C-alpha positions in Angstrom: -5.3 -1.9 -30.9 -7.0 -3.1 -27.7 -10.2 -1.3 -26.7 -10.4 1.0 -23.6 -12.2 -1.8 -21.7 -9.6 -4.4 -22.6 -6.7 -2.3 -21.5 -8.4 -1.3 -18.2 -9.4 -5.0 -17.6 -5.8 -6.1 -18.1 -4.5 -3.4 -15.7 -7.2 -4.3 -13.1 -6.3 -8.0 -13.5 -2.7 -7.2 -12.6 -3.7 -5.0 -9.7 -6.0 -7.7 -8.3 -3.8 -10.8 -8.8 -0.3 -9.4 -8.1 -0.9 -7.7 -4.8 2.0 -9.6 -3.1 4.4 -8.0 -5.6 2.9 -4.6 -4.9 3.4 -5.2 -1.2 7.0 -6.1 -1.8 7.7 -2.9 -3.8 6.0 -0.8 -1.1 8.1 -2.3 1.6 11.3 -1.8 -0.4 10.6 1.9 -1.1 9.4 2.6 2.4 12.6 1.1 3.8 14.7 3.0 1.2 13.0 6.3 2.2 13.5 5.5 5.9 17.2 5.0 5.4 17.4 8.3 3.5 15.6 10.0 6.4 18.1 8.5 8.8 20.9 10.1 6.8 22.3 7.3 4.8 24.6 8.6 2.1 23.1 7.8 -1.4 25.0 8.4 -4.6 23.5 9.6 -7.8 24.3 6.4 -9.5 22.9 4.2 -6.8 19.6 6.1 -6.6 19.1 6.3 -10.3 19.7 2.5 -10.7 17.6 1.6 -7.7 14.4 3.5 -8.8 14.7 2.0 -12.3 14.2 -1.6 -11.2 10.4 -1.5 -10.9 10.3 -0.6 -14.6 11.4 -4.2 -15.3 8.7 -5.5 -13.0 6.0 -3.6 -14.9 7.4 -5.0 -18.2 7.3 -8.6 -17.0 3.8 -8.3 -15.7 2.6 -6.6 -18.9 4.0 -9.5 -21.0 2.2 -12.0 -18.6 -1.1 -10.3 -19.3 -0.7 -10.2 -23.1 0.1 -6.5 -23.3 3.2 -6.5 -25.6 3.1 -2.7 -26.0 3.7 -2.0 -22.3 6.0 -4.9 -22.0 8.2 -3.6 -24.8 8.1 0.0 -23.8 9.0 -0.7 -20.2 11.8 -3.1 -20.9 13.2 -0.4 -23.2 12.8 2.2 -20.4 14.5 -0.1 -18.0 17.5 -0.7 -20.4 17.9 3.0 -21.1 17.5 3.9 -17.4 20.1 1.2 -16.5 22.5 2.5 -19.2 22.2 6.1 -18.1 22.3 5.1 -14.4 25.6 3.2 -14.9 27.1 6.3 -16.6 25.9 8.5 -13.7 28.4 9.9 -11.3 29.1 8.4 -7.8 28.8 11.7 -6.1 26.3 12.2 -3.3 22.8 12.8 -4.5 21.6 16.4 -4.1 18.3 17.8 -2.9 16.3 20.1 -5.1 14.9 23.5 -4.0 11.8 23.5 -1.8 9.2 23.8 -4.6 10.6 20.7 -6.4 11.0 18.8 -3.1 7.3 19.4 -2.2 6.2 18.5 -5.7 8.4 15.4 -5.7 6.9 14.4 -2.3 3.4 14.7 -3.7 4.4 12.5 -6.7 6.0 9.9 -4.5 2.9 9.7 -2.3 0.7 9.5 -5.4 2.7 6.6 -6.7 2.6 4.8 -3.3 -1.2 5.2 -2.9 -2.4 5.3 -6.5 -6.2 4.8 -6.0 -7.8 4.0 -9.3 -7.6 0.2 -9.3 -7.9 -0.5 -5.6 -10.3 2.1 -4.3 -9.8 4.5 -1.5 -9.0 2.7 1.7 -6.1 2.1 4.1 -4.7 -0.8 2.1 -3.6 1.8 -0.5 -0.5 2.5 1.5 0.7 -1.1 1.0 -1.3 -2.6 -1.9 -1.7 0.0 -4.6 -0.3 -1.2 -7.9 3.2 0.3 -7.5 5.7 -1.7 -9.6 2.7 -3.4 -11.4 1.4 -0.9 -13.9 2.8 2.1 -15.6 1.3 5.3 -14.0 2.0 4.8 -10.3 5.4 3.4 -11.0 6.4 6.4 -13.2 4.8 8.8 -10.7 7.1 7.5 -7.9 10.2 7.6 -10.0 9.4 11.1 -11.2 8.8 12.1 -7.6 12.3 10.9 -6.7 13.7 12.8 -9.7 12.0 16.0 -8.6 13.1 15.6 -5.0 16.7 14.7 -5.8 17.6 17.1 -8.5 17.0 14.8 -11.4 19.6 12.3 -10.1 22.2 14.7 -11.6 21.4 13.2 -15.1 20.1 15.1 -18.0 19.2 11.9 -20.0 17.2 10.4 -17.1 15.2 13.6 -16.7 14.4 13.6 -20.4 13.6 9.9 -20.4 11.2 10.1 -17.4 9.6 13.3 -18.6 8.7 11.8 -22.0 7.5 8.5 -20.5 5.4 10.3 -17.8 3.8 12.6 -20.3 2.9 9.8 -22.7 1.4 7.5 -20.1 -0.2 10.3 -18.2 -2.0 11.7 -21.2 -2.8 8.2 -22.4 -4.4 7.4 -19.1 -6.5 10.6 -19.0 -7.5 10.9 -22.7 -7.6 7.3 -23.9 -8.6 5.4 -20.7 -10.5 8.1 -18.9 -8.4 7.6 -15.7 -8.6 11.2 -14.5 -6.2 10.7 -11.5 -3.4 10.3 -14.1 -3.6 14.1 -14.5 -1.3 14.1 -11.5 1.3 12.3 -13.5 0.8 14.7 -16.4 1.4 17.6 -14.1 4.4 16.1 -12.4 6.0 15.2 -15.8 5.5 18.8 -17.0 7.1 20.1 -13.8 10.0 17.7 -14.2 10.5 18.9 -17.8 10.5 22.5 -16.7 12.9 21.5 -13.8 15.4 20.3 -16.4 16.4 23.9 -17.0 16.6 24.7 -13.3 18.6 21.5 -12.4 21.2 21.9 -15.1 21.4 25.6 -15.7 24.9 25.8 -14.1 26.2 22.3 -14.8 26.8 19.9 -17.7 26.4 16.8 -15.5 
């Protein structure tokens, strides 16, 4: 098992050396959110598939920095998210209630500006390690799930809740990255939201 210092060093290496990939993911998600604001119709299937792609990016970069655990976990997360996403319905995605939308917006913003490995500065909005390392990537996806009623998919809500809780608690308790408490809180809220999102439907 790698030490705390070795794990943090590997994550820092990814954040420092793969900033162009981070910029790419920021641009992609900013554009996606822009089109949503403009009123583009998005289906449950499309959104659930779209937000799953950065999971594969995290996996590839983990393998490239000799972190087979994250590499394996995130490729499995991607495969499962792809499977459940393809089974998802092609109905228009639905918005959650105001509390979950606000919480989702906070989680999305947190994922987009995740500060631990880049420091607090304006470059956070374009260079934080989104799509590079686990916690900001899961935070953004969970934010989408909270804002858009869990993509209408029970399995995806469960998948992202479990993944978010594991990596959030691991970051706080094992690595001492206290900002990951935001991911823990968001994951707990998503888990609770499961019963709200699906209380009247079997979708």
